[in-house]
C-alpha positions in Angstrom: 28.0 -4.5 143.4 26.9 -4.0 147.0 29.3 -6.1 149.0 33.1 -5.6 149.3 35.4 -8.4 148.2 37.0 -10.2 151.1 39.5 -8.0 152.9 39.0 -5.1 150.6 37.6 -1.7 151.6 35.3 -0.2 149.0 36.1 3.3 147.9 34.1 5.6 145.5 36.0 7.2 142.7 34.4 10.1 140.9 35.4 9.1 137.3 34.6 6.3 134.9 36.3 2.9 135.1 39.4 3.0 132.9 38.7 1.3 129.6 35.0 1.3 130.0 32.5 2.5 127.4 31.7 5.5 129.6 35.5 6.3 129.9 35.9 6.1 126.1 32.9 8.4 125.6 34.3 10.9 128.0 37.6 11.0 126.2 35.9 11.3 122.9 33.9 14.3 124.2 37.0 15.9 125.6 38.7 15.5 122.2 35.8 17.0 120.1 33.8 19.1 122.5 34.2 22.8 123.1 34.7 22.5 126.8 37.1 20.1 128.4 35.7 18.1 131.3 37.5 17.9 134.6 40.9 16.1 134.3 40.9 12.5 135.4 42.6 12.7 138.7 43.0 9.0 139.6 45.3 7.0 137.1 44.1 3.7 135.7 47.2 1.7 136.7 46.7 1.8 140.5 47.1 -1.6 142.1 44.0 -1.4 144.3 44.2 -4.9 146.0 47.8 -4.2 147.0 46.4 -1.3 149.1 43.5 -3.4 150.4 41.0 -1.3 148.5 38.2 -2.1 146.0 37.5 0.7 143.5 33.9 1.7 142.9 33.8 3.9 139.7 31.0 6.1 138.4 27.7 4.1 138.0 28.6 1.6 140.8 27.1 1.3 144.3 28.6 3.7 146.8 26.4 3.6 149.9 28.7 1.2 151.6 31.9 3.2 150.8 33.6 5.1 153.6 35.9 7.0 151.3 35.5 9.1 148.1 38.4 9.9 145.9 38.1 13.0 143.7 34.3 13.0 143.6 32.1 14.8 141.1 29.3 17.2 141.9 27.1 17.3 138.8 24.4 15.1 137.2 25.9 12.0 135.6 29.3 13.0 136.9 29.3 11.6 140.4 26.6 13.6 142.2 24.2 10.7 142.8 27.0 8.4 143.9 28.3 11.0 146.3 24.8 11.5 147.8 24.5 7.8 148.4 27.9 7.6 150.0 27.0 10.4 152.4 23.6 8.9 153.2 25.2 5.5 154.0 27.8 7.1 156.3 25.1 9.0 158.2 23.0 5.9 158.6 26.0 4.1 160.1 27.0 7.0 162.3 30.4 7.3 160.6 32.5 10.1 159.3 32.7 10.3 155.5 36.3 10.8 154.3 37.0 12.5 151.0 40.3 13.1 149.2 40.2 15.7 146.5 42.8 17.2 144.2 43.4 20.9 143.6 45.3 22.5 140.7 46.8 21.1 137.5 50.4 20.3 137.0 50.1 20.8 133.2 47.9 23.9 132.8 46.4 24.2 129.4 45.0 27.7 129.8 46.6 31.1 130.8 46.0 32.2 134.4 44.1 35.5 135.1 46.4 37.6 137.2 43.4 39.7 138.3 41.2 36.8 139.3 40.9 35.4 142.9 42.9 32.3 142.0 43.7 29.8 139.4 42.7 26.6 141.2 39.4 25.6 142.8 37.6 22.5 144.1 34.1 22.2 145.5 33.7 21.0 149.1 30.5 19.4 150.4 28.1 21.5 148.3 28.2 24.0 145.5 28.3 27.0 147.8 31.7 26.2 149.5 35.0 25.7 147.7 38.7 25.9 148.4 41.3 27.2 146.0 44.1 29.6 145.5 47.1 30.5 143.4 49.9 28.4 142.1 53.0 29.2 144.1 56.4 30.0 142.7 58.7 27.1 141.7 60.9 25.9 144.5 58.3 26.4 147.2 59.1 24.1 150.1 56.3 23.9 152.7 56.5 23.0 156.3 54.3 21.0 158.7 51.6 23.1 160.3 52.1 23.5 164.0 50.1 21.4 166.4 49.5 18.4 164.1 49.2 14.9 165.3 47.9 11.5 164.3 46.8 10.8 160.7 47.1 14.5 159.7 50.7 14.7 160.7 51.4 11.4 159.0 49.9 12.8 155.8 52.1 15.9 156.1 55.2 13.8 156.5 54.4 11.7 153.4 53.7 14.7 151.2 56.9 16.4 152.2 58.6 13.7 150.1 57.0 15.0 146.9 59.6 15.9 144.2 61.3 19.2 144.7 59.9 20.6 141.4 56.3 19.5 142.2 53.9 22.5 142.2 51.9 23.7 145.2 48.8 25.9 145.5 47.9 28.2 148.3 44.5 27.3 149.8 41.7 29.5 150.9 38.1 28.7 151.9 35.5 30.5 149.7 31.8 31.1 149.4 30.0 32.1 146.2 28.2 35.0 144.7 25.1 34.1 142.6 23.2 36.5 140.3 19.5 36.0 140.3 17.9 35.0 137.0 14.9 37.2 137.3 16.6 40.2 135.5 16.7 42.3 138.7 20.5 42.4 138.7 20.6 41.4 142.4 23.0 38.9 143.8 23.0 36.3 146.5 26.1 35.8 148.7 26.7 32.4 150.3 29.5 32.5 152.9 31.8 29.5 153.1 30.8 26.9 155.6 32.9 24.6 157.7 36.5 25.0 158.8 39.8 24.6 156.9 42.6 23.0 159.0 46.1 23.5 157.6 48.3 20.4 157.3 51.3 21.8 155.3 51.9 25.6 155.0 54.1 27.8 152.9 56.6 30.3 154.0 53.8 32.9 154.6 51.8 30.5 156.7 49.1 29.8 154.1 48.0 26.2 153.8 49.0 24.2 150.7 47.5 20.9 152.1 44.5 21.1 154.3 41.5 19.2 155.8 38.0 20.7 155.6 35.4 19.7 158.2 31.7 20.1 157.4 29.6 22.3 159.7 27.8 19.1 161.0 31.1 17.3 161.6 30.0 14.4 159.4 32.5 14.9 156.5 36.2 15.4 156.4 37.7 16.5 153.0 41.5 16.3 152.4 42.7 18.7 149.7 46.0 17.7 148.2 47.9 19.2 145.2 47.9 17.7 141.8 51.1 15.7 141.1 50.8 13.8 144.4 51.4 10.1 143.9 48.3 8.1 144.6 50.2 5.2 146.1 51.4 7.6 148.8 47.8 8.8 149.4 46.2 5.3 149.4 48.9 4.0 151.8 48.1 6.8 154.2 44.4 6.2 153.8 44.5 2.5 154.7 47.2 2.6 157.4 46.5 5.9 159.1 43.3 7.8 158.1 40.8 4.9 158.2 42.1 3.4 161.5 41.8 6.8 163.1 38.6 8.2 161.6 36.5 5.2 160.3 37.9 2.0 161.9 34.5 0.4 161.3 35.1 0.3 157.6 38.2 -1.8 158.1 36.5 -4.1 160.6 33.6 -4.8 158.2 35.9 -5.7 155.4 38.2 -7.7 157.8 41.1 -5.8 156.3 44.5 -7.6 156.7 46.1 -4.1 157.1 44.1 -3.3 160.2 44.8 -4.5 163.8 42.1 -3.2 166.1 43.8 -1.0 168.8 41.3 -2.4 171.3 42.8 -5.9 170.7 46.5 -4.9 170.7 48.9 -5.7 173.6 50.7 -3.1 175.5 53.9 -4.1 173.7 52.3 -3.6 170.3 50.9 -0.2 171.2 54.3 0.9 172.6 56.2 -0.2 169.5 53.6 1.5 167.2 54.0 4.8 169.2 57.8 4.5 169.0 57.7 3.9 165.2 55.4 6.9 164.7 57.8 9.1 166.7 60.7 7.8 164.7 59.0 8.6 161.4 58.2 12.1 162.5 61.8 12.7 163.6 63.0 11.4 160.3 60.7 13.7 158.3 61.8 16.8 160.3 65.5 15.9 160.0 65.1 15.2 156.3 63.5 18.6 155.8 66.3 20.3 157.8 69.0 18.6 155.7 67.2 19.5 152.5 67.2 23.1 153.5 70.9 22.9 154.4 71.6 21.4 151.0 69.7 24.1 149.2 71.6 26.8 151.0 74.9 25.2 150.2 74.0 24.9 146.5 72.9 28.5 146.3 76.3 29.6 147.8 78.3 27.3 145.5 76.5 27.9 142.2 77.9 31.4 141.3 81.5 30.3 142.2 81.2 27.0 140.3 79.7 28.5 137.2 82.1 31.5 137.3 85.2 29.4 137.6 84.2 26.8 135.0 82.3 28.7 132.4 82.7 32.4 133.2 84.8 35.2 131.7 85.3 38.9 132.4 83.8 40.1 135.7 81.9 36.9 136.4 85.1 34.9 136.4 87.1 37.6 138.3 84.4 37.7 141.0 84.4 33.9 141.4 88.2 33.9 141.7 88.1 36.6 144.3 85.5 34.7 146.4 87.7 31.6 146.3 90.9 33.4 147.4 89.0 35.1 150.2 87.6 31.8 151.3 91.2 30.4 151.4 92.1 33.1 154.0 93.7 35.7 151.7 92.9 39.4 151.3 91.8 40.1 147.8 91.5 43.8 146.8 89.6 44.8 143.6 92.2 47.1 141.9 89.6 48.5 139.5 87.8 49.9 142.5 91.0 50.8 144.4 92.8 52.6 141.5 89.8 53.8 139.6 89.6 52.2 136.1 91.6 49.4 134.5 95.1 50.6 135.4 96.5 47.4 136.7 95.7 43.7 137.2 92.4 42.5 138.5 93.4 41.7 142.1 96.0 42.5 144.7 96.3 39.5 146.9 98.1 39.3 150.2 98.2 37.4 153.5 100.1 37.6 156.8 103.7 36.4 156.4 103.7 36.5 152.6 104.5 39.1 149.9 101.6 40.7 148.0 101.0 39.5 144.5 99.1 40.8 141.5 96.5 38.5 140.1 95.3 38.8 136.5 92.2 36.8 135.6 91.5 35.8 132.0 88.9 33.8 130.1 89.4 32.2 126.7 86.8 30.1 124.7 89.7 28.4 123.0 93.4 27.9 123.9 94.9 30.6 126.2 96.7 33.4 124.4 100.4 33.6 125.2 100.1 37.4 125.2 98.3 37.1 128.6 101.8 36.7 130.1 103.0 39.9 128.6 100.0 41.9 129.9 100.7 40.6 133.4 104.4 41.5 133.1 103.5 45.1 132.2 101.3 45.4 135.2 104.2 44.2 137.4 106.5 46.8 135.8 104.0 49.7 136.2 103.0 48.8 139.8 105.7 50.8 141.6 104.4 54.0 139.9 100.8 53.2 141.0 101.4 52.1 144.6 105.0 52.5 145.7 103.9 51.9 149.3 102.9 48.3 148.7 105.8 46.1 147.4 104.8 43.3 145.0 107.1 40.5 144.3 105.4 38.3 141.6 102.3 37.9 139.5 99.7 35.2 139.1 97.8 34.5 135.9 94.5 32.5 136.4 93.0 31.4 133.1 89.7 29.8 132.3 90.7 28.4 129.0 88.6 26.4 126.6 85.6 27.4 128.7 83.1 26.3 126.0 84.1 22.7 126.6 83.2 20.5 129.6 86.0 20.7 132.1 86.8 17.0 131.5 87.4 17.7 127.9 89.9 20.6 128.4 93.7 20.4 128.4 95.1 20.0 131.9 97.7 22.8 131.4 96.9 26.3 130.3 100.0 26.5 128.0 101.5 23.5 126.3 104.1 24.9 123.7 107.5 23.7 125.0 109.3 26.9 124.0 106.7 29.1 125.8 106.9 26.9 128.9 110.7 27.2 129.0 110.4 31.0 128.8 108.0 31.1 131.7 110.6 29.4 134.0 112.6 32.6 134.2 109.7 35.0 134.8 108.2 36.0 138.2 104.8 34.7 137.0 102.7 31.7 138.1 100.0 30.3 135.8 97.0 28.5 137.2 94.0 27.1 135.4 90.6 27.9 136.6 89.7 24.2 136.6 92.6 23.5 139.0 91.5 26.3 141.2 88.0 24.9 141.2 89.1 21.5 142.2 91.1 22.8 145.1 88.1 25.0 146.2 85.6 22.1 145.8 87.8 19.9 148.1 88.4 22.7 150.6 92.1 22.4 150.0 92.9 26.0 151.2 96.6 25.3 151.7 97.0 24.3 148.1 95.3 27.5 146.9 97.5 29.7 149.2 100.7 27.9 148.1 99.8 28.2 144.4 99.0 31.9 144.7 101.4 33.2 147.3 104.2 30.6 147.0 105.8 28.6 149.8 105.3 31.5 152.3 101.6 31.2 151.8 101.4 27.8 153.4 102.2 29.4 156.8 99.0 31.3 156.9 96.8 29.9 159.7 93.8 28.0 158.4 90.4 29.3 159.3 87.8 26.8 160.5 85.5 25.6 157.7 82.5 27.3 159.2 84.4 30.6 159.4 85.5 30.3 155.8 82.0 29.6 154.7 80.8 32.7 156.6 83.6 34.8 155.0 82.4 33.7 151.6 78.8 34.3 152.4 79.3 37.8 153.9 81.8 39.0 151.4 80.3 41.9 149.3 79.9 41.3 145.6 82.0 43.9 143.9 80.7 45.9 140.9 83.3 44.3 138.6 84.0 45.9 135.2 84.5 43.6 132.3 88.2 43.2 131.4 89.4 42.6 127.8 
């Protein structure tokens, strides 16, 4: 197979054709052999014609290929095919493009924490490789500064990988070889070529990079495992080949390629505007994703504390919500030293201070909670006679083992108990109701429920100021209340 199908650009793939006898033999060897071969990087269900490409698997002619995908380096595993590809590119005076994959999403062996890295891939020859360590979950890389053209386009595409997709830091490496003559001496081969960052992590280390050979005749792109091949192949045909090897598209008469030398000024201007728009979109998307992550990190402890927490976790979440609503919430355990009174003393300008007791219950709320709050109200004048308190507020996270939608709407439902509450200076609020007000940013409803009608007169803070109050507020060392 020496000529490309009409309109299709031939690409070499360093693995057997899916379903072939060689592929079945490789799988059988992997199943019964002691050592596992390298993982098959390119899936068998890629729609190659849709991308304008013709796959050339192991054992097929490769000298007319301008691109290699995940090539092999050893005898009978892609070495000969790769040699022919490089020789053909040199003869034509073209750059050889290679896309190779580093790391494994599903690692089947433990990592050596004392080793130089847990991922490695050879580049060009056996004396130069790139590799590094798997980065922590949640790593979100950024576009390396100064990128343009096809490299920037690849960075933009790879930023859309799933949030839980892994990344590996990349570093160019040489190799140490021990001589086999028994002398114990070693040979050191320094890495060759240059590694150009495309995406970098928070420390500035590359996680996607392009390696250029010393002679400048090869350009290898190192992408992390778990990257969709449709994304890579789309970039290859529409951006990389037109920029680096346009002759491959001309020879194949690819329908995806319009020769820049034959484009009108209007076409070129539209293309440039589209490229700029895509770059702006990627940057704005990355900024908004970061904003979302920060908002989620702020909301998680409050959301979980209000809906599923008890003890100090619930009390801390309630205090954060009341503070965000513009009230002053004082930790009485800290203020009085020990569990002498309610959980919080809450006040605001223009409204009387109130004691707030916070309780959690895995089942229905205990009616005795009301009596505990009443005792706190009765003993308060002896504890702090200088601060008058009018009423008490009981906030209960009842039935917290159930999903909020499955809980009763009211904390208490026995008619006789509800009738007795009407004559007491006590307000009962469910944690779910407080959560719904907080989630909607209904600060007036929270102040009115906690402080009574006088609380609605408290000036509302701007949303940004409230968010900053919640972020900057110190997390108190709450003690667990019974």
